[in-house]
C-alpha positions in Angstrom: 36.4 -52.4 -8.1 33.7 -50.6 -6.2 34.9 -48.7 -3.1 32.8 -47.9 0.0 35.1 -45.5 1.8 33.5 -42.4 3.2 33.5 -39.7 0.6 31.9 -36.3 0.3 28.7 -36.3 -1.6 28.7 -35.2 -5.2 26.8 -32.2 -6.4 24.5 -33.1 -9.2 23.5 -30.7 -11.9 21.6 -31.2 -15.2 23.3 -29.4 -18.1 20.6 -28.0 -20.3 19.8 -25.4 -22.9 16.5 -23.9 -24.0 17.2 -25.1 -27.5 16.7 -28.2 -29.7 20.5 -28.9 -30.0 23.1 -28.2 -27.3 26.4 -30.1 -27.0 25.9 -33.5 -28.7 24.8 -32.4 -32.2 22.3 -34.5 -34.1 20.8 -36.3 -31.1 17.5 -34.3 -31.5 16.8 -36.7 -34.4 16.7 -39.8 -32.1 13.2 -41.3 -32.1 13.0 -41.0 -28.3 14.4 -37.5 -28.1 12.0 -34.7 -27.0 14.3 -31.7 -27.1 12.8 -30.6 -30.4 9.8 -29.6 -28.1 12.1 -27.1 -26.3 9.5 -24.3 -26.9 6.9 -26.2 -24.9 6.8 -25.3 -21.2 5.4 -28.7 -20.1 8.6 -30.4 -21.3 10.7 -28.4 -18.9 8.2 -28.5 -16.0 8.1 -32.3 -16.2 11.9 -32.6 -16.4 12.4 -30.1 -13.5 10.0 -32.1 -11.3 11.7 -35.4 -12.3 15.2 -34.0 -11.4 13.8 -32.4 -8.2 12.3 -35.8 -7.1 15.7 -37.3 -7.7 17.2 -34.6 -5.5 19.5 -33.0 -8.1 21.1 -29.9 -6.8 20.3 -27.7 -9.8 19.3 -27.2 -13.4 22.1 -25.5 -15.2 21.0 -23.6 -18.4 23.6 -22.7 -20.9 22.9 -19.9 -23.3 24.2 -17.9 -26.2 23.0 -14.5 -27.5 24.3 -14.9 -31.1 25.3 -17.3 -33.8 28.5 -19.3 -33.7 31.1 -18.3 -36.2 30.8 -19.2 -39.8 30.9 -22.9 -40.8 31.3 -23.8 -44.5 31.6 -20.2 -45.3 28.4 -18.9 -43.6 25.7 -19.7 -41.1 23.3 -21.7 -43.2 24.6 -25.0 -41.7 23.8 -23.7 -38.2 20.2 -23.1 -39.1 20.0 -26.4 -41.1 21.3 -28.4 -38.1 19.5 -26.4 -35.4 23.0 -25.8 -33.9 21.9 -23.6 -30.9 19.6 -21.7 -33.2 16.8 -21.3 -32.4 17.3 -20.8 -28.7 15.1 -19.1 -26.1 15.8 -17.0 -23.1 16.6 -19.1 -20.0 15.6 -16.4 -17.5 12.1 -16.3 -18.7 11.9 -20.1 -18.5 13.3 -20.2 -15.0 10.6 -17.8 -13.9 8.1 -20.4 -14.8 10.1 -23.3 -13.2 10.6 -21.3 -10.0 6.8 -21.4 -9.6 6.6 -25.2 -10.2 9.5 -26.4 -8.1 10.4 -26.1 -4.4 14.0 -27.0 -3.8 16.1 -27.5 -6.9 18.6 -24.8 -7.8 17.9 -22.7 -11.0 21.2 -21.7 -12.7 21.2 -19.5 -15.8 23.8 -18.2 -18.1 23.9 -14.4 -18.8 26.6 -12.6 -20.6 28.0 -9.2 -19.6 27.2 -8.3 -23.2 23.5 -8.7 -23.1 22.0 -6.6 -20.3 23.0 -3.5 -18.4 24.1 -4.3 -14.8 21.3 -2.3 -13.3 18.5 -4.1 -15.2 20.1 -7.5 -14.8 20.6 -7.1 -11.0 16.9 -6.1 -10.7 15.8 -9.2 -12.7 18.0 -11.6 -10.7 16.7 -10.2 -7.4 13.2 -10.6 -8.5 13.8 -14.2 -9.6 15.6 -14.9 -6.3 12.6 -13.7 -4.4 10.0 -15.7 -6.3 12.2 -18.9 -6.1 12.9 -18.4 -2.3 16.7 -18.0 -2.9 17.4 -20.7 -5.5 19.0 -18.7 -8.3 22.5 -19.1 -9.7 24.2 -16.9 -12.3 26.7 -18.4 -14.7 28.9 -15.4 -15.6 30.2 -15.4 -19.2 31.8 -12.8 -21.4 30.6 -14.2 -24.8 33.1 -15.7 -27.2 30.9 -15.2 -30.2 31.5 -12.2 -32.5 27.8 -12.2 -33.5 26.8 -11.9 -29.9 28.8 -8.7 -29.6 27.4 -7.3 -32.8 23.9 -8.0 -31.7 24.5 -5.5 -28.8 26.0 -2.7 -30.8 29.7 -3.6 -31.0 31.7 -3.6 -34.2 33.3 -6.9 -33.4 34.6 -9.3 -30.8 36.2 -7.6 -27.8 39.7 -9.0 -27.1 39.8 -11.9 -24.6 41.4 -10.2 -21.6 39.5 -7.0 -22.2 36.3 -9.1 -21.9 37.4 -10.1 -18.4 38.2 -6.5 -17.5 34.6 -5.8 -18.6 33.3 -8.7 -16.5 35.3 -7.3 -13.5 33.5 -4.0 -13.6 30.1 -5.7 -14.4 30.2 -7.9 -11.3 31.5 -4.9 -9.2 28.4 -2.9 -10.2 26.0 -5.7 -9.5 27.6 -6.5 -6.2 27.2 -2.8 -5.2 23.5 -3.0 -6.0 22.8 -6.4 -4.4 25.0 -6.0 -1.3 25.3 -2.3 -0.7 22.1 -0.5 -1.5 19.7 -1.7 1.2 20.2 -2.6 4.8 18.6 -5.8 6.0 16.3 -4.0 8.3 15.5 -1.0 6.0 11.9 -2.2 5.3 9.4 -1.4 8.1 6.1 -1.8 6.3 4.5 0.0 9.2 0.9 0.6 8.3 0.2 2.8 11.4 3.0 5.3 10.8 2.8 5.0 7.0 6.5 4.4 6.7 7.4 1.6 4.3 11.2 1.9 4.4 13.7 3.8 6.5 15.3 6.5 4.3 18.5 6.3 6.5 19.0 2.7 5.4 18.6 2.8 1.6 21.5 4.1 -0.5 22.5 5.1 -3.9 25.7 3.5 -5.1 27.0 6.2 -7.5 29.1 3.7 -9.5 31.5 5.4 -12.0 33.6 3.1 -14.1 35.1 2.7 -17.5 31.9 1.2 -19.0 29.1 2.0 -16.6 27.7 4.9 -14.7 25.0 3.8 -12.2 23.4 6.1 -9.7 21.1 3.7 -8.0 19.5 2.8 -5.6 18.8 -0.8 -6.4 15.0 -0.9 -7.0 14.5 -4.4 -5.8 14.4 -5.5 -2.2 17.4 -7.6 -1.0 16.6 -11.2 -2.0 17.2 -14.2 0.2 20.7 -14.7 -1.2 21.2 -11.0 -2.1 23.9 -12.0 -4.6 22.9 -15.1 -6.6 25.0 -18.3 -6.3 27.9 -17.6 -8.8 29.0 -20.0 -11.5 31.8 -19.4 -14.0 32.9 -21.5 -16.9 36.0 -20.0 -18.4 39.1 -22.3 -18.4 41.7 -19.9 -19.8 44.3 -18.5 -17.4 42.3 -15.3 -17.2 39.1 -17.2 -16.7 40.6 -19.3 -13.9 41.7 -16.1 -12.2 38.2 -14.6 -12.5 36.7 -17.8 -11.1 39.1 -17.9 -8.1 38.2 -14.4 -7.2 34.4 -14.4 -7.8 32.9 -17.8 -8.5 31.4 -20.3 -6.0 31.5 -23.0 -8.6 33.4 -23.4 -11.9 32.5 -25.7 -14.8 35.1 -27.6 -16.8 35.0 -29.4 -20.1 37.5 -32.0 -18.9 38.6 -34.9 -21.2 40.0 -37.0 -18.3 40.6 -37.0 -14.6 44.2 -36.0 -15.0 43.1 -32.8 -16.6 40.7 -32.1 -13.7 43.5 -32.6 -11.2 45.7 -30.1 -13.1 42.9 -27.5 -13.3 41.8 -28.0 -9.7 45.4 -27.5 -8.5 45.6 -24.2 -10.3 42.2 -23.0 -9.0 43.1 -23.9 -5.4 46.3 -21.9 -5.7 44.5 -18.9 -7.1 41.7 -19.3 -4.6 44.2 -19.0 -1.7 45.9 -16.0 -3.3 42.6 -14.3 -3.5 42.1 -14.7 0.2 39.4 -17.3 0.0 39.2 -20.6 1.8 40.0 -24.0 0.1 36.8 -25.3 -1.4 35.1 -21.9 -1.7 35.0 -22.7 -5.5 33.3 -26.0 -6.2 34.5 -27.7 -9.4 32.0 -29.3 -11.7 33.0 -31.5 -14.7 30.7 -32.0 -17.7 30.1 -35.7 -18.4 27.5 -37.7 -20.2 26.5 -41.3 -19.5 25.3 -44.3 -21.3 23.7 -46.7 -18.8 23.1 -50.4 -19.3 22.0 -53.2 -17.0 24.9 -55.2 -18.7 28.0 -54.1 -20.6 26.3 -55.5 -23.8 23.3 -53.3 -23.3 25.4 -50.2 -22.7 27.4 -50.9 -25.9 24.2 -51.4 -27.8 22.8 -48.1 -26.6 26.0 -46.3 -27.2 26.1 -47.6 -30.8 22.5 -46.4 -31.2 23.4 -42.9 -30.0 26.4 -42.8 -32.3 24.1 -43.4 -35.3 22.5 -40.0 -34.7 25.7 -38.2 -33.6 26.6 -35.5 -36.1 30.4 -34.9 -35.9 30.1 -32.1 -38.4 27.6 -30.3 -36.2 30.1 -30.7 -33.3 32.9 -29.3 -35.5 30.7 -26.3 -36.3 30.0 -25.8 -32.6 33.6 -25.9 -31.5 35.1 -24.1 -34.6 32.5 -21.4 -34.3 33.4 -20.9 -30.6 37.1 -20.5 -31.2 36.6 -18.3 -34.2 37.8 -20.6 -37.0 35.7 -21.9 -39.9 36.5 -25.6 -39.9 33.8 -26.4 -42.4 34.7 -28.1 -45.7 37.8 -29.7 -44.3 38.4 -33.4 -44.0 38.0 -34.7 -40.4 41.5 -36.0 -40.6 43.0 -32.5 -41.1 45.4 -31.6 -38.3 44.1 -28.9 -36.1 47.5 -27.3 -35.5 48.2 -24.2 -33.5 45.4 -21.7 -33.4 45.6 -18.1 -32.1 42.1 -16.9 -31.4 40.2 -14.4 -29.3 37.5 -17.0 -28.8 37.3 -19.8 -26.2 41.0 -20.5 -25.6 40.2 -22.9 -22.7 38.2 -25.2 -25.0 41.1 -25.4 -27.5 43.6 -26.1 -24.7 41.4 -28.9 -23.3 41.0 -30.4 -26.8 44.7 -30.5 -27.5 45.4 -31.9 -24.0 42.9 -34.8 -24.7 44.8 -36.3 -27.5 48.2 -38.1 -27.0 51.0 -36.2 -28.6 49.1 -32.9 -28.5 48.4 -32.8 -32.2 44.7 -33.5 -32.7 42.9 -33.6 -36.0 39.5 -31.9 -36.6 37.9 -35.3 -36.1 39.7 -35.8 -32.8 38.4 -32.5 -31.7 34.8 -33.6 -32.5 35.2 -37.0 -30.8 36.8 -35.3 -27.8 33.7 -33.2 -27.3 31.3 -36.2 -27.9 33.2 -39.1 -26.4 36.0 -38.2 -24.1 33.6 -37.0 -21.5 31.2 -39.9 -21.9 31.2 -42.8 -19.5 29.4 -46.0 -20.6 28.7 -49.2 -18.7 26.8 -50.7 -15.9 25.9 -48.6 -12.9 28.7 -50.1 -10.9 31.2 -49.5 -13.6 30.0 -45.9 -14.1 30.2 -45.1 -10.4 33.7 -46.7 -10.2 34.7 -44.2 -12.9 33.0 -41.3 -11.3 35.0 -42.0 -8.2 38.2 -41.6 -10.2 37.1 -38.2 -11.3 36.1 -37.3 -7.7 39.6 -38.4 -6.6 41.0 -35.9 -9.1 39.3 -33.1 -7.3 35.8 -32.9 -8.9 33.1 -31.7 -6.5 30.1 -32.2 -8.8 28.8 -33.4 -12.1 27.2 -31.2 -14.8 25.4 -34.0 -16.6 25.1 -33.6 -20.4 22.3 -35.3 -22.2 22.0 -37.2 -25.4 18.2 -37.0 -25.4 15.6 -35.4 -23.2 14.3 -36.7 -20.9 15.7 -40.2 -21.5 19.4 -39.4 -20.6 18.3 -38.2 -17.1 15.8 -41.0 -16.7 18.5 -43.6 -17.3 20.9 -41.9 -14.9 18.2 -41.5 -12.2 17.0 -45.1 -12.5 20.4 -46.7 -13.0 23.3 -44.7 -11.6 21.7 -42.8 -8.8 20.8 -45.8 -6.6 24.5 -46.9 -6.8 25.7 -43.4 -6.0 23.4 -43.4 -2.9 24.5 -46.9 -2.0 28.0 -45.5 -1.7 26.9 -42.3 0.1 27.7 -40.1 -2.9 24.3 -38.6 -3.5 21.9 -36.9 -1.2 18.5 -38.4 -0.4 16.9 -35.2 0.8 17.4 -31.5 0.4 18.9 -29.4 3.1 16.7 -26.5 4.1 17.3 -22.9 2.9 18.7 -21.2 -0.2 20.8 -22.8 -2.9 23.9 -21.4 -1.2 22.9 -23.0 2.1 22.1 -26.3 0.4 25.5 -26.5 -1.4 27.8 -25.2 1.3 25.9 -25.9 4.5 26.4 -22.3 5.7 24.6 -19.0 5.5 22.5 -17.7 2.7 24.8 -14.8 2.0 28.3 -14.7 0.5 31.2 -15.2 2.9 33.0 -12.1 4.2 36.1 -13.1 2.2 34.2 -12.7 -1.1 34.9 -9.4 -2.9 31.2 -8.6 -2.9 31.2 -8.3 0.9 33.3 -5.1 0.8 30.2 -3.2 -0.4 28.1 -3.9 2.7 27.6 -0.6 4.5 29.9 1.2 2.0 27.4 3.8 0.8 25.8 5.2 3.9 26.8 8.7 2.9 24.4 8.4 -0.1 21.3 7.5 1.9 18.0 9.0 1.2 17.9 10.5 4.7 21.2 12.3 4.0 19.6 14.0 1.0 16.8 15.3 3.3 19.4 16.5 5.8 21.3 18.4 3.1 18.1 20.1 1.9 17.3 21.1 5.5 20.8 22.5 6.1 20.5 24.5 2.9 17.4 26.3 4.1 
């Protein structure tokens, strides 16, 4: 039954990857699918403009920097199925989309493994400038052993150690973004010849377990300074990290009850971290099959199922949790698995199956179907409201095909969402952070990054001059 009570609007995000195959393996083979053209810029420009016209809050690009773990004894099946290989760099793509859009947020995944904090902070500041403050960073620690080996490691760093690494990584970037330049440091005074005030630009002199960074930040403070912060880990350690640092967290949630449980934990941790309730927005990953009638929705769902490759999904999940599930019957019980990989994914999979003893096939169907809502627009929005009642703030909408999955949602579901007051009809002005929270462009004072504002005045360029003068 549709309800028309006043509700907060939903945040809408398109869950994408600069690759031919993302979550729902095999769908690139669908006759109408265009994701095999992922290397063509025009595909992404057209999609970004379509989503911006529909007033989506952001494009959310997942990413990996290595192969998933072995499947069927090696990695040939990943290449054969196009299972997130090949994939291209989302930061480079978002640079182009920043120039061809005006309002939609631009979220990208980047692992602590892949770039030194100094270089990454400079790139993000540049992208935030050219997009007028629309950049978001999805902070990940990389669950894939091959990713770590691609950047000089001997193997996969232990789960909790990766989050210790992330703690230092974000600390270093916060220092650069928030503490290296004062807002009024730049004078650009042509008459005096002074571009910036040396008394208001600071080195950060970070010394940590992994990084030694002198500074200063070479980029000017961008509209948001620190980008809007996403985080997608659902393990206990991941939730703790999200509660302390993230402005939005992304869940693979099999049902609303799981959302409610996770949101409850996040809200407790959020409060313990000294942040306000709702400082961390919760997104759930869902896909949709939209029909003008139930019969049409069922027909379209059956058509998608023809192209769904459960073995590709098994390879994706098994590779992420560090277990080769290839060559096993789909009815094989999953059992208890200890892994340094994505623990949260495994916990969510087990929770999705009654009795808590899923088979490998259950695991694949969980990823493909448990997060899929099929029906008429009215039926779909009724179900979305159930997820919202469980504490969900936004949708990270997965696609079967590009651009068709988003076209169907925009044409079918979005009008019903707007009818119920659940989707915006215009963008709020300002940066992504201002659009999402309705407050300032900068992080709140309760966020850990705020402690570095004004923290490095002793290391100003002017102090260096004074020290030299005193030494004479």
